[in-house]
C-alpha positions in Angstrom: -3.3 -11.7 17.9 -0.4 -12.7 19.9 -2.5 -13.5 23.5 0.2 -13.4 26.2 1.3 -9.8 25.3 0.8 -6.9 27.6 -1.2 -3.9 26.1 2.3 -2.0 26.4 3.8 -4.5 24.5 1.4 -4.8 21.7 1.4 -0.8 21.3 5.3 -1.3 20.5 4.6 -3.9 18.0 2.0 -1.8 16.3 3.9 1.0 16.6 7.1 -0.9 15.1 4.7 -2.6 12.0 3.1 0.4 11.2 6.4 2.4 11.1 8.3 -0.4 9.1 5.3 -1.5 6.5 5.7 2.2 5.1 8.8 1.4 3.8 8.6 -2.0 2.3 7.0 -3.5 -0.4 4.3 -5.5 1.5 4.0 -8.6 -1.0 7.5 -9.0 -1.2 8.2 -9.3 2.6 6.9 -11.5 5.3 7.0 -11.8 9.1 9.0 -14.6 10.6 10.9 -15.2 14.1 9.4 -15.5 17.4 6.3 -12.8 16.9 5.6 -15.1 13.3 5.6 -18.7 15.6 3.2 -16.9 18.4 0.8 -15.6 15.6 1.0 -19.7 13.8 0.6 -21.0 17.2 -2.8 -19.0 17.7 -4.0 -19.3 14.3 -3.8 -23.6 15.3 -5.4 -23.0 18.7 -2.2 -23.5 20.5 -0.7 -21.4 23.3 2.2 -19.2 22.7 5.1 -18.3 25.5 6.2 -15.1 24.7 5.0 -12.4 27.1 7.6 -9.8 25.3 8.9 -8.8 22.2 12.7 -9.1 22.0 12.9 -8.0 18.0 11.2 -8.3 14.8 12.5 -10.5 12.0 11.7 -10.0 8.6 12.3 -12.1 4.9 12.4 -10.1 1.8 12.4 -10.9 -1.9 15.7 -8.7 -1.9 17.4 -5.5 -0.9 15.2 -3.3 -3.2 12.0 -4.9 -1.3 13.1 -2.3 1.3 13.0 1.6 0.4 15.8 3.8 1.0 13.6 6.1 3.0 13.5 3.4 6.0 16.7 5.1 7.1 14.2 8.4 7.7 12.3 6.9 10.3 14.8 3.9 11.7 18.7 3.7 12.9 20.5 1.5 10.5 22.2 -0.7 13.0 23.9 -3.0 10.8 23.6 -3.5 6.8 25.4 -6.3 4.6 25.3 -5.5 1.1 24.9 -8.5 -1.9 28.4 -9.0 -3.4 29.0 -11.0 -6.4 29.0 -14.9 -5.4 27.5 -13.9 -2.1 23.8 -12.7 -2.8 22.8 -12.8 1.2 22.3 -9.4 2.6 21.2 -8.3 6.0 19.6 -5.1 7.4 19.6 -4.5 10.7 17.4 -1.7 11.9 16.7 -0.4 15.4 13.4 1.4 16.1 13.7 4.8 17.9 10.4 5.0 19.0 9.8 1.2 20.5 13.4 0.6 21.1 12.6 -3.0 18.9 15.3 -4.2 16.4 14.0 -5.2 13.3 16.2 -7.9 11.3 15.4 -8.3 7.4 17.1 -11.2 5.9 16.9 -12.4 2.1 14.1 -15.3 1.3 17.1 -17.4 0.3 14.8 -20.8 0.2 11.2 -19.2 -1.6 9.7 -19.2 2.0 7.6 -16.1 0.7 5.5 -17.9 -2.1 3.8 -19.7 0.9 3.4 -16.7 3.4 0.0 -16.0 4.3 -1.9 -13.1 5.1 -2.7 -12.0 8.5 -4.1 -8.6 10.4 -1.4 -8.1 12.9 -2.3 -4.8 15.2 -4.5 -4.0 12.4 -2.0 -4.1 9.5 -2.3 -6.7 6.5 1.3 -8.6 7.0 2.5 -11.6 5.4 3.7 -14.2 8.0 5.8 -17.2 6.9 4.2 -20.5 7.5 4.9 -22.6 10.7 6.4 -25.1 8.2 8.6 -22.7 6.5 10.1 -21.3 9.9 10.5 -24.8 10.8 12.6 -25.8 7.9 14.6 -22.7 8.4 15.1 -23.6 12.0 16.4 -27.2 11.2 18.8 -25.6 8.6 20.3 -23.2 11.2 20.1 -26.8 13.6 22.3 -28.4 10.7 25.1 -26.4 11.1 25.4 -26.1 14.9 28.7 -27.9 16.0 30.7 -28.2 19.0 32.8 -25.1 17.7 30.0 -23.1 16.3 26.9 -23.7 18.5 23.6 -22.2 17.9 21.3 -20.5 20.0 19.4 -22.9 22.2 16.2 -21.1 21.1 16.6 -22.4 17.5 16.0 -26.3 18.8 13.4 -25.1 21.4 11.1 -23.5 18.6 12.1 -26.4 16.0 10.9 -28.9 18.7 7.4 -26.6 19.3 7.0 -26.2 15.7 7.6 -30.1 15.0 5.2 -31.1 17.5 2.4 -28.8 15.5 2.9 -29.8 12.7 3.6 -33.1 12.7 7.3 -33.5 12.0 10.0 -35.5 14.3 12.9 -33.3 15.1 16.1 -35.0 16.3 
């Protein structure tokens, strides 16, 4: 569990996770992002830093891992459909009950095969490994430039993850 979350934040997380999992194929879906980092840090005995949840991030095997019924319980804020030559899709939902944003991305680098099962707020959820999340962060950072900067949180996360998994992050 995420140790720094208040009871109300834990309830928000529990509600959104439960609501979303009813609409996805769990074996083709994995939690990533800040909540996954916090879970991973906790699993290796390291303290996390988050006290609130800004959003939930997931990777899935493909667009069909999320049932169309998701639109019955969530607001669809943004959706990029895969196109010929552009296999990437993106689905952004808003949970009207918890006001959490949920971002769903394709697993373009095969991270799902290394995901581990966690029990998160009473729900079995696959979670990307810290190594896989670090790889994604490093890929994001590699695209940064003066004209196309990336959010500094990616650098912060990469440095924490690098320290935990024993990799130098430049």
